[in-house]
C-alpha positions as CSV (number, residue, x, y, z in Angstrom):
1,M,-6.2,-5.0,1.6
2,A,-6.7,-4.9,-2.1
3,A,-4.3,-6.7,-4.4
4,P,-1.8,-4.4,-6.3
5,S,-3.1,-3.4,-9.7
6,M,0.3,-2.2,-11.0
7,V,4.0,-2.7,-10.3
8,F,7.0,-0.5,-10.9
9,T,10.3,-1.5,-12.5
10,A,13.6,-1.3,-10.7
11,R,14.7,1.4,-13.2
12,Y,11.6,3.4,-12.2
13,A,12.3,2.9,-8.5
14,A,15.9,4.1,-8.9
15,K,14.8,7.3,-10.7
16,H,11.9,7.9,-8.3
17,L,14.2,7.5,-5.3
18,G,17.2,9.3,-6.8
19,V,19.7,6.5,-6.6
20,D,21.6,4.2,-9.0
21,L,19.9,1.1,-10.4
22,D,22.7,-1.0,-8.8
23,V,21.6,0.3,-5.3
24,I,18.0,-0.7,-6.0
25,E,19.0,-4.2,-7.2
26,E,21.2,-4.7,-4.1
27,L,18.4,-3.6,-1.7
28,A,15.9,-5.8,-3.6
29,E,17.9,-8.9,-2.6
30,E,16.9,-8.1,1.0
31,M,13.2,-8.0,0.2
32,A,10.6,-10.7,-0.1
33,P,7.3,-10.7,-2.0
34,E,5.5,-9.7,1.3
35,G,7.7,-6.6,1.3
36,G,6.6,-5.6,-2.2
37,R,9.2,-7.1,-4.4
38,L,8.1,-9.3,-7.3
39,S,9.8,-11.0,-10.3
40,V,8.3,-10.5,-13.7
41,I,9.0,-13.2,-16.3
42,D,8.0,-13.0,-19.9
43,S,9.0,-16.4,-21.1
44,L,8.6,-20.0,-20.1
45,D,12.2,-20.8,-21.2
46,D,14.3,-22.4,-18.5
47,D,17.0,-19.7,-18.9
48,A,14.6,-16.7,-19.0
49,E,15.7,-13.7,-17.0
50,A,13.4,-12.2,-14.4
51,A,12.9,-8.4,-14.1
52,I,12.6,-7.0,-10.6
53,A,9.4,-5.0,-9.9
54,F,7.9,-3.4,-6.9
55,T,4.4,-2.7,-5.6
56,R,3.7,0.7,-4.2
57,R,4.4,-0.8,-0.7
58,G,7.7,-2.1,-2.1
59,L,8.7,1.5,-3.2
60,D,7.9,2.7,0.4
61,Y,9.9,-0.2,1.8
62,L,12.9,0.6,-0.5
63,D,12.7,4.2,0.8
64,E,12.9,2.9,4.4
65,L,15.9,0.7,3.5
66,L,17.7,3.7,1.9
67,D,17.0,5.8,5.1
68,H,18.5,3.0,7.2
69,R,21.5,2.6,4.9
70,Q,22.1,6.4,5.1
71,W,21.9,6.4,8.9
72,D,24.3,3.4,9.1
73,F,26.7,5.1,6.7
74,M,26.7,8.3,8.9
75,G,27.3,6.2,12.0
76,K,24.0,7.1,13.6
77,N,22.7,3.5,14.2
């Protein structure tokens, strides 16, 4: 499998999937780099904040997590 050539911001993911940014950030906590979640850092400072980004696979995984969340909410485990 080829390495990702681009990543998508959490803000893009929220707009693409039609949910609030807070939902994406919460779901991202459940994800690992293998699932398509990355951190982007633009400074070597110790207190630099990292931006959350997703590969195309990460966007697909977020969509799956949203589906599961919706099913759980509706009581259809």
